C-alpha positions, 0 to 999 in steps of 0.5 A: 223086343225086350220086356223091361218091367211086368206088374200084375194085379187082380185081373190086370197085367202091365208090361213096359217093353222096348222094341228095336229094329230096322225098317226093311220093309213097307210100313204104310206109306213109308218104303223100306229105309234101312233106318234103325228104330227104338221104341219104348211102350206099355201094354196092359192086358185084362185077363178073364178065365186065363185068356186076354179079353182086353188090351191097351197099348201106348207108345210115342209115335212121334219119337218114331218119326223123329228117328226117321227124320234124324237118320234121313234128314240129308235125303229129305233136305235134298228132296226139298231142294229138288222140289224148290228147283222144280217150282222155280223152273216151272215158274220161269217156263210159265212166265216165258210162255205168257210173254211169248203168247202176249207178244204174239197176241199183240202182234196179231191185234196190231196187224188186224188194226192196220188192215 
């Protein structure tokens, strides 16, 4: 992490920072991806008796998502393609099953009417 700016006034200290790293471990639901990330943010501390009593931090979480997507877009496209193919195959399979069962039901009905 790099500290880009520090401003102190009264009981408040404000820090503008830049964090850089590589996603090498799980981050919530995301597995390790090897994606390199950079994020800028701002943190404000309220100091009372030499101790931090309150903290507010803000950074652009959507920027992190965009960095993941931009570096993993081909893997995501491949995954999307696989899902589309899987849905297509499942739909065809279900249609065939319906056709088989409707044909068998029609034959059974036809045989029952001839007896």
